[in-house]
C-alpha positions as CSV (number, residue, x, y, z in Angstrom):
1,M,-16.0,-4.6,20.5
2,S,-13.1,-3.6,18.4
3,R,-10.1,-5.0,19.8
4,I,-7.9,-3.0,17.8
5,G,-9.4,0.1,17.7
6,N,-10.1,0.4,21.5
7,A,-6.0,0.0,22.0
8,P,-4.4,3.4,23.0
9,I,-1.7,4.5,21.0
10,S,1.1,5.8,23.1
11,V,3.0,9.4,21.6
12,P,6.7,9.1,21.6
13,E,8.7,12.4,23.2
14,K,9.9,13.2,19.8
15,V,6.6,12.9,18.1
16,E,4.1,15.8,17.7
17,V,0.6,15.4,16.9
18,N,-1.9,17.8,16.0
19,I,-5.8,17.3,15.5
20,D,-7.8,19.9,14.2
21,A,-11.1,20.5,13.9
22,A,-11.7,19.2,10.4
23,N,-10.7,15.7,12.2
24,L,-7.5,16.3,10.0
25,V,-4.6,14.5,11.9
26,T,-0.5,15.7,11.3
27,I,1.9,13.4,12.9
28,K,5.6,15.1,13.1
29,G,8.7,13.0,13.8
30,P,12.6,12.6,13.2
31,K,12.0,11.2,9.9
32,G,9.2,13.2,8.7
33,T,5.5,13.9,8.5
34,L,2.2,12.6,7.7
35,T,-1.4,14.0,7.7
36,Q,-4.3,11.7,7.5
37,A,-8.2,12.6,7.2
38,V,-10.5,11.2,9.8
39,D,-14.2,10.3,9.3
40,P,-15.8,13.0,10.4
41,D,-17.7,10.2,12.6
42,I,-14.8,9.1,14.4
43,S,-13.2,10.9,17.5
44,I,-10.1,11.1,18.1
45,E,-8.5,12.5,21.7
46,M,-5.1,12.9,23.0
47,N,-4.1,13.8,26.4
48,E,-0.8,12.9,28.4
49,G,1.0,11.7,25.2
50,I,-1.9,9.0,24.4
51,I,-3.9,9.1,21.5
52,L,-7.8,7.3,21.9
53,V,-9.4,6.7,18.8
54,K,-14.0,6.4,19.9
55,R,-16.8,5.2,17.5
56,P,-20.0,7.1,17.9
57,T,-22.3,3.6,17.8
58,N,-21.7,-0.3,17.7
59,Q,-22.4,0.3,13.5
60,N,-20.7,-2.0,11.0
61,R,-19.2,0.5,9.3
62,H,-18.5,2.7,12.7
63,K,-16.8,-0.7,13.9
64,A,-15.0,-1.1,10.5
65,M,-13.6,2.8,10.9
66,H,-13.1,2.7,14.9
67,G,-10.2,-0.3,13.8
68,L,-8.7,1.1,10.7
69,Y,-8.3,4.5,11.6
70,R,-6.4,3.3,14.9
71,S,-4.2,1.2,12.5
72,L,-3.5,4.4,10.0
73,L,-2.4,6.8,13.1
74,N,-0.5,3.8,14.9
75,N,1.7,3.0,11.3
76,M,2.0,7.1,11.0
77,I,3.5,7.4,14.3
78,V,6.1,3.9,13.8
79,G,6.9,5.6,10.3
80,V,7.8,9.1,11.5
81,T,10.0,7.4,14.3
82,E,11.4,4.3,13.2
83,G,10.4,4.0,9.0
84,Y,9.6,1.0,6.9
85,V,12.0,-1.3,4.5
86,K,10.6,-3.1,2.3
87,E,13.1,-5.7,0.5
88,L,12.0,-8.1,-2.8
89,E,14.5,-10.1,-4.1
90,L,14.6,-10.8,-7.8
91,I,15.3,-15.2,-8.4
92,G,15.8,-16.4,-11.9
93,V,18.9,-16.4,-13.9
94,G,19.9,-13.0,-16.1
95,Y,17.6,-11.0,-13.8
96,R,19.1,-8.0,-12.8
97,A,18.1,-4.4,-11.3
98,S,19.8,-0.9,-10.9
99,N,18.5,2.1,-10.1
100,K,20.1,5.8,-11.0
101,G,18.7,7.8,-8.2
102,N,14.2,6.3,-7.7
103,L,14.4,5.0,-11.5
104,L,14.3,1.7,-11.1
105,E,15.7,-0.2,-14.3
106,I,15.3,-4.1,-13.8
107,Q,15.4,-7.1,-16.3
108,V,13.3,-10.1,-15.8
109,G,13.2,-12.4,-18.7
110,Y,11.4,-9.8,-21.0
111,S,12.7,-8.9,-24.3
112,H,13.2,-5.2,-22.9
113,P,14.2,-3.8,-19.6
114,I,11.5,-2.7,-17.4
115,M,12.3,1.1,-16.1
116,F,9.8,2.1,-13.8
117,Y,9.9,5.2,-11.3
118,I,9.7,5.4,-7.5
119,P,7.9,8.5,-5.9
120,D,10.2,10.6,-4.2
121,D,8.9,10.4,-0.1
122,L,10.8,6.7,-0.9
123,K,14.4,5.7,-1.2
124,L,15.1,3.0,-3.6
125,E,18.5,0.7,-3.2
126,T,19.5,-2.3,-5.3
127,I,22.1,-4.3,-3.6
128,T,23.7,-6.9,-6.2
129,E,25.9,-10.0,-4.3
130,K,28.2,-12.7,-5.8
131,G,25.8,-15.7,-5.3
132,K,23.2,-14.1,-3.8
133,P,20.6,-13.4,-5.8
134,P,19.5,-8.9,-6.7
135,L,17.8,-7.5,-4.4
136,I,15.4,-4.1,-4.5
137,K,15.4,-2.4,-0.7
138,L,12.9,0.6,-0.6
139,E,12.6,2.6,2.2
140,G,10.2,5.3,4.0
141,I,7.7,6.8,6.4
142,D,4.4,6.2,4.9
143,K,3.4,2.1,5.2
144,Q,1.0,2.3,2.8
145,L,2.9,3.6,0.2
146,I,5.7,1.3,0.6
147,G,3.6,-1.7,-0.1
148,E,1.6,0.2,-3.1
149,V,5.0,0.5,-5.1
150,A,6.5,-2.8,-3.5
151,A,3.3,-4.7,-5.2
152,K,3.8,-2.8,-8.2
153,I,7.2,-4.2,-8.7
154,R,6.4,-7.6,-7.8
155,A,3.5,-7.7,-10.6
156,F,6.1,-7.5,-13.0
157,R,6.7,-10.9,-12.7
158,K,5.2,-12.7,-10.5
159,P,6.9,-16.1,-8.6
160,E,5.8,-19.1,-10.5
161,P,4.9,-22.1,-8.5
162,Y,7.6,-24.9,-10.5
163,K,10.8,-23.2,-10.3
164,G,10.1,-20.3,-8.0
165,K,11.4,-17.7,-10.8
166,G,10.0,-14.0,-10.8
167,I,10.0,-11.0,-8.0
168,K,9.7,-12.2,-4.5
169,Y,9.5,-10.5,-0.9
170,K,12.2,-11.0,1.0
171,G,11.4,-13.9,3.3
172,E,8.3,-14.9,1.2
173,I,7.4,-18.8,1.3
174,L,6.1,-19.4,-1.9
175,R,3.6,-22.8,-2.4
176,R,5.4,-24.7,-4.5
177,K,3.9,-27.3,-7.2
178,A,5.5,-30.9,-8.4
179,G,6.6,-30.7,-11.8
180,K,5.6,-33.4,-14.4
181,T,6.2,-37.3,-13.9
182,A,8.3,-39.2,-16.2
183,S,6.4,-42.1,-17.6
184,A,8.1,-45.8,-17.5
C-alpha cells in the first residue's frame, strides 16, 4: 500500500487548482503557474480544498505512478506558494563565480572560464564574501528544474574526496579519504 500516494494534499487558500478532462493539472499561486500531465490511468479528485490521487489497480506500475504523481502535485503546490532555493558552494583556491543576468560565469581551475546559461524560469544570484567560499544561489518555483540545473553546475567540477575542492551543495557532507602516508 502506497503511503505517499494515499496521503491527501491540502490546497492553501491562495492556490487555484484546475484539472481538465485530459488529466492535465494546472496549479496557479502567488509565485506563478505550473502544469503537469498526469497518466490517464491515475485519477485525481479535488473536493473542499483537498486533492486525492487514486490508482485503479495494485499493479507495480500503478503503485509507482500513484506515489510519483502525488509527490509531483505536492511539489507544485509548495513551489507556487513558497518556492524553492538551492545553494552551491565553490571550494578551492581561485574558484570564482559571477553572473550577468542569467548567464553564469564560473572559474573552477580550468584554463578557461565556464559560461552557463540558466533558464529564464529561475532566478540566479552569486554571492562573494570575504573569508567564505563563493556561493551560487538558484531560486524558482519548479523543484525539478532547480535540481536539474544545480546538478549540471555541480558536474562542472565535482568535489574530490582528498581536499574537498570542487562545487558542492551547501550543507552537503563529503566522504573524505586519507592521503598517502610517508614511509619511515
